[in-house]
VOPAZA-459893 format. One line per field, with one value per residue (C-alpha): residue in one letter; x negated, y negated, z. Coordinates in steps of 0.02 Angstrom, whole numbers. Each point is the difference from the previous one (the first is absolute). Layout:
N
res: (A / ...)
x: (X / ...)
y: (Y / ...)
z: (Z / ...)
This chain:
354
res: (X / X / X / X / X / X / X / X / X / X / X / X / X / X / X / X / X / X / X / X / X / X / X / X / X / X / X / X / X / X / X / X / X / X / X / X / X / X / X / X / X / X / X / X / X / X / X / X / X / X / X / X / X / X / X / X / X / X / X / X / X / X / X / X / X / X / X / X / X / X / X / X / X / X / X / X / X / X / X / X / X / X / X / X / X / X / X / X / X / X / X / X / X / X / X / X / X / X / X / X / X / X / X / X / X / X / X / X / X / X / X / X / X / X / X / X / X / X / X / X / X / X / X / X / X / X / X / X / X / X / X / X / X / X / X / X / X / X / X / X / X / X / X / X / X / X / X / X / X / X / X / X / X / X / X / X / X / X / X / X / X / X / X / X / X / X / X / X / X / X / X / X / X / X / X / X / X / X / X / X / X / X / X / X / X / X / X / X / X / X / X / X / X / X / X / X / X / X / X / X / X / X / X / X / X / X / X / X / X / X / X / X / X / X / X / X / X / X / X / X / X / X / X / X / X / X / X / X / X / X / X / X / X / X / X / X / X / X / X / X / X / X / X / X / X / X / X / X / X / X / X / X / X / X / X / X / X / X / X / X / X / X / X / X / X / X / X / X / X / X / X / X / X / X / X / X / X / X / X / X / X / X / X / X / X / X / X / X / X / X / X / X / X / X / X / X / X / X / X / X / X / X / X / X / X / X / X / X / X / X / X / X / X / X / X / X / X / X / X / X / X / X / X / X / X / X / X / X / X / X / X / X / X / X / X / X / X / X / X / X / X / X / X / X / X / X / X / X / X / X / X / X / X / X)
x: (3806 / -156 / -27 / -175 / -114 / 20 / 189 / -13 / -120 / 115 / 149 / -101 / -57 / 178 / 64 / -136 / 44 / 189 / -36 / -110 / 131 / 134 / -114 / -42 / 185 / 38 / -144 / 52 / 181 / -56 / -120 / 130 / 147 / 46 / -110 / 57 / 8 / -148 / 18 / 19 / -107 / 92 / -63 / 54 / 123 / 66 / -97 / 95 / -58 / 123 / 120 / -140 / -34 / 187 / -21 / -161 / 16 / -171 / 59 / -75 / -177 / 40 / 11 / -130 / -50 / 109 / -104 / 33 / 178 / -70 / 10 / 76 / 80 / 174 / 181 / 107 / 151 / 155 / 126 / 190 / 87 / 172 / 126 / 72 / 115 / -98 / 79 / -140 / 70 / 172 / 163 / 46 / 179 / 39 / 136 / 72 / 63 / 145 / -102 / -172 / -9 / -116 / -116 / 72 / 173 / -54 / -101 / 153 / 80 / -145 / 4 / -128 / -52 / -47 / -7 / 101 / -38 / -191 / -28 / -19 / 72 / -45 / 96 / -76 / 64 / -50 / -59 / 22 / -109 / -147 / 58 / -30 / 74 / -38 / 55 / 150 / -52 / 102 / -2 / -22 / 141 / 26 / 96 / -13 / -34 / -77 / -6 / -128 / 18 / -160 / 9 / -114 / -117 / -81 / 172 / 41 / 101 / 163 / 146 / 183 / 56 / -138 / 39 / 185 / -38 / -107 / 140 / 126 / -113 / -45 / 183 / 52 / -130 / 49 / 184 / -37 / -94 / 110 / -130 / -1 / -121 / -46 / -44 / -88 / 72 / -36 / -61 / -125 / -65 / -15 / -93 / -122 / -29 / -34 / -130 / -88 / 6 / -81 / -142 / -25 / -5 / -140 / -106 / 28 / -170 / -66 / -186 / -67 / -158 / -20 / -149 / -36 / -123 / -160 / -30 / 64 / 184 / 45 / 105 / 145 / -95 / -155 / 96 / 87 / -163 / -86 / 140 / 12 / -183 / 56 / 148 / 143 / 130 / 123 / 184 / 157 / 12 / -111 / -146 / -4 / -128 / 0 / -109 / 130 / 26 / -53 / 179 / 127 / 134 / -86 / -32 / -169 / -149 / -68 / 78 / -86 / 105 / -28 / 103 / 134 / 17 / -188 / 27 / 134 / -119 / -20 / -194 / -51 / -177 / 65 / 119 / -109 / 12 / -89 / 67 / 73 / 71 / -45 / 121 / 73 / 161 / -47 / 154 / 24 / -175 / -68 / -138 / -93 / -26 / -104 / 87 / -85 / -174 / 40 / 86 / -157 / -120 / 100 / 14 / -190 / -40 / 115 / -65 / -179 / 34 / 112 / -100 / 138 / 30 / 106 / 127 / 139 / 176 / -60 / -130 / -141 / -147 / 18 / -163 / -45 / 34 / 175 / 38 / -60 / 123 / 142 / -48 / 14 / 174 / 49 / -51 / 120 / 139 / -27 / 2 / 167 / 77 / -71 / 69 / 173 / -29 / 4 / -171 / -52 / 34 / 122 / 157 / 107 / -109 / 2 / 187 / 4 / -121 / 83)
y: (1393 / -82 / -186 / -44 / -123 / -111 / -3 / -44 / -138 / -65 / 3 / -87 / -136 / -24 / -21 / -131 / -92 / 3 / -61 / -139 / -48 / -13 / -97 / -118 / -21 / -44 / -118 / -83 / -15 / -89 / -111 / -50 / -3 / -149 / -50 / 89 / -51 / 51 / 119 / -95 / 28 / 26 / -169 / -97 / -140 / -136 / -166 / -145 / -103 / -120 / 12 / -56 / -149 / -44 / -6 / -94 / -122 / 53 / 41 / -153 / 68 / 150 / -90 / 79 / 126 / 152 / 105 / -124 / 70 / 143 / 1 / -171 / 16 / 27 / -44 / -139 / 41 / 3 / -141 / 33 / -45 / -70 / -62 / -175 / -124 / -136 / -154 / 3 / 161 / 21 / -95 / -16 / 14 / -52 / 99 / -81 / 107 / -36 / 80 / 85 / 184 / 142 / 64 / 173 / -70 / -105 / 142 / 107 / -126 / -27 / 108 / 141 / -41 / -179 / -37 / -100 / 78 / 1 / -130 / 44 / -109 / -21 / -47 / -84 / -63 / -146 / 61 / -134 / 83 / -14 / -151 / 69 / 98 / 183 / 161 / 71 / 122 / 101 / -75 / -179 / -128 / -122 / -163 / -23 / 96 / -35 / 104 / -19 / 64 / 13 / -118 / 98 / 153 / 88 / 53 / -184 / -138 / 21 / -12 / -43 / 181 / 30 / -157 / 41 / 174 / -81 / -122 / 146 / 99 / -146 / -61 / 172 / 0 / -176 / 46 / 166 / -94 / -155 / -112 / -119 / -2 / -163 / 44 / -122 / -28 / 150 / -105 / -86 / 166 / 76 / -152 / 5 / 189 / -28 / -134 / 108 / 152 / -108 / -53 / 178 / 66 / -122 / 55 / 186 / 74 / 176 / 20 / 159 / 73 / 173 / 110 / 112 / 146 / -38 / 185 / 148 / -10 / 15 / 130 / -63 / 69 / -98 / -162 / 28 / 40 / -156 / -113 / 78 / -50 / -179 / 13 / 37 / 126 / 103 / -41 / 105 / -60 / 103 / -89 / -140 / -42 / -160 / -99 / -40 / -178 / -43 / -58 / 128 / 27 / -119 / 53 / 82 / -112 / 95 / 137 / 130 / 92 / 140 / 120 / 74 / 158 / 36 / -26 / 136 / 132 / 164 / -19 / -181 / 43 / 43 / -138 / -123 / -194 / -127 / -159 / -69 / -169 / -104 / -144 / -116 / -97 / -185 / -77 / 150 / -3 / -120 / -109 / 8 / 185 / -45 / 123 / -71 / 24 / 177 / 42 / -52 / 84 / 160 / 5 / -29 / 135 / 133 / -48 / 36 / 158 / 73 / -63 / -103 / -158 / -139 / -60 / -126 / 22 / -29 / 137 / -127 / 24 / -109 / -79 / -95 / -160 / 68 / 39 / -181 / -74 / 106 / -64 / -182 / 27 / 92 / -151 / -106 / 126 / 3 / -191 / -5 / 118 / -95 / -166 / 85 / 59 / 180 / 63 / 169 / 138 / -96 / 92 / -117 / 28 / 189 / -4 / -119 / 108 / 168)
z: (-10065 / 59 / -22 / -68 / 80 / -151 / 18 / 184 / -40 / -131 / 119 / 132 / -118 / -64 / 177 / 39 / -160 / 44 / 180 / -71 / -123 / 138 / 114 / -146 / -39 / 180 / 8 / -167 / 56 / 158 / -94 / -131 / 129 / 109 / 146 / 159 / 178 / 101 / 145 / 163 / 149 / 170 / 59 / -156 / 32 / -119 / 17 / 72 / -148 / -75 / 148 / 115 / -119 / 10 / 188 / 12 / -144 / -72 / -173 / -80 / 36 / -105 / -166 / -114 / 127 / -11 / 115 / 144 / 11 / 112 / 190 / 47 / 169 / 68 / -21 / 70 / 106 / -110 / 7 / 6 / -161 / 42 / -126 / 44 / -78 / -91 / -80 / -134 / -77 / 79 / -3 / 182 / 61 / 182 / 91 / 154 / 143 / 122 / 138 / 24 / -49 / 36 / -136 / 0 / -25 / -147 / -77 / -4 / -119 / -113 / -163 / 10 / -180 / 0 / -188 / -122 / -169 / -18 / 136 / 183 / 142 / 181 / 158 / 149 / 164 / 111 / 170 / 126 / 129 / -121 / -88 / -171 / -144 / -14 / -83 / 95 / 140 / 127 / 178 / -61 / 1 / -146 / -11 / -189 / -157 / -167 / -156 / -138 / -177 / -97 / -152 / -114 / -16 / -142 / -60 / -36 / 79 / 97 / -114 / 28 / 27 / 129 / 96 / -3 / 72 / 137 / 43 / 17 / 114 / 115 / 6 / 54 / 137 / 60 / 8 / 95 / 142 / 9 / -89 / -144 / -145 / -90 / -182 / -122 / -173 / -115 / -148 / 106 / 68 / -176 / -68 / 152 / -30 / -183 / 39 / 126 / -115 / -141 / 119 / 57 / -181 / -42 / 148 / 2 / -31 / 23 / -34 / -70 / -77 / -83 / 30 / -149 / 4 / -97 / -47 / 103 / 55 / 184 / 89 / 111 / 152 / -50 / -15 / 163 / 90 / -71 / 49 / 170 / 35 / -15 / 119 / -121 / 52 / -105 / -8 / -17 / -181 / -116 / -78 / 127 / 141 / 103 / 113 / 141 / 66 / 173 / 34 / 56 / -135 / -127 / -178 / -38 / -27 / -154 / -107 / -108 / -126 / -129 / -106 / 120 / -113 / 30 / 186 / 1 / -75 / 97 / 1 / 31 / -62 / -173 / -47 / -96 / 17 / -103 / 80 / 161 / 43 / 148 / 46 / 127 / 11 / 17 / 83 / 112 / 71 / 130 / -69 / 168 / -23 / -158 / -116 / -153 / 68 / 65 / -170 / -97 / 118 / 0 / -187 / -14 / 126 / -76 / -177 / 62 / 90 / -131 / -149 / -77 / -100 / 80 / -126 / -2 / -66 / -172 / 5 / 11 / 116 / 153 / 60 / 154 / -94 / -43 / 182 / 44 / -131 / 74 / 176 / -56 / -72 / 158 / 102 / -100 / 30 / 188 / -1 / -94 / 124 / 147 / -68 / 1 / 180 / -65 / 39 / -72 / 119 / 108 / 48 / -106 / -152 / 23 / -5 / -149 / -100 / 46)
C-alpha cells in the first residue's frame, strides 16, 4: 500500500504539533513551577557575607542596604567554648580532700552522665600549680574540688527531686575519694532556682521574621542556593540552614528554617516553598557580634533576591520602622541582662537559656 503525499504531509504536520505541545507543556510547567536553583559555574563559591560581618562588626552599615551584604572580608579565629562552674547560674558545693589527687584518679570516680534530672552539673578542681579552678584533666594534681548544679534552664528551675539526686551523686563521689561535701539547705537552693528561672522566663526572646513569596513559589534548591550566597550552610536537620558563630562550639548566629518535609523531597527543584523563617536566639548570641543588624540585613537581602515580603509573627509586613522599634526593645533587654551580670552570649547565659 502506498502512502500518498497528502498523508505524509498530515503525519508530518501532526508530529510537529505534538512536539510543539510537549515543548509548550514543559515550558508551562517550568513557568508555573517553583523557582529553581541556577546551574553553578566551576568558579562559583558562597560569598562570605554575613559571617564576614560578624567578624568585622560592620553590620550596622548594612541597614537599608541589602546589596551591601556581598563581599565583606574574612572570618575571625574561633574561640574555644569551655563549660565552667558559675555562681550566677549554679549552686556551688565545695568538696574538701584529705590529700591532693591526680586528675585521672578523680575522673574515674565522677559519673559519666553528669545530670540530675534535666539539670547538668559540673565538677572542677583547684590546681595549686596554676592557682586556679579548672575542669579536671589527667596529669594535673588537685587539692580541692567543687561541684556546681545548674539552677535553671529552659526546662525550668531545679526542684527538690533534682537537687536530691545531685546530692546523692556528689556524696557518693566524695566518699569514694575520701572527701567531704558541704551542701546548702535544699529549700534555699530551690527558692534561688525559682527566682532565677522567673528572671530568665521574662527575658527569653527569640526574634524571627518570615519571608513569603510575592508570586512564584521557590524550590528547596533555590532557597538553599540563595541562602548559601550569604554564608549560610545546611545542617543535618532537614529544613534548616545556619550562619555559624565565630566562636567554636557556640550556637549559630542566624538560623533559616523551612518545611522539613519539602527538604526531604527526592528532587529539590520540584518541592515548592512559599515561606521561610529567619531567626536568632537573643540570649544565646553575643551582642558584640551584632546579630540584630545581621539578622535584619540578611532578611532584607533575601527578600530582595527572592522577591518576598518580610512579615512578623502576626503576618503583618515589617518595615524599616518596625525593625527600628524591635532594635529599641532589644537594647532594653540587653541592658536588663547586663545589670544582672548575665550578658547575652556569655557562657553562663548560654547555659541558662539552653
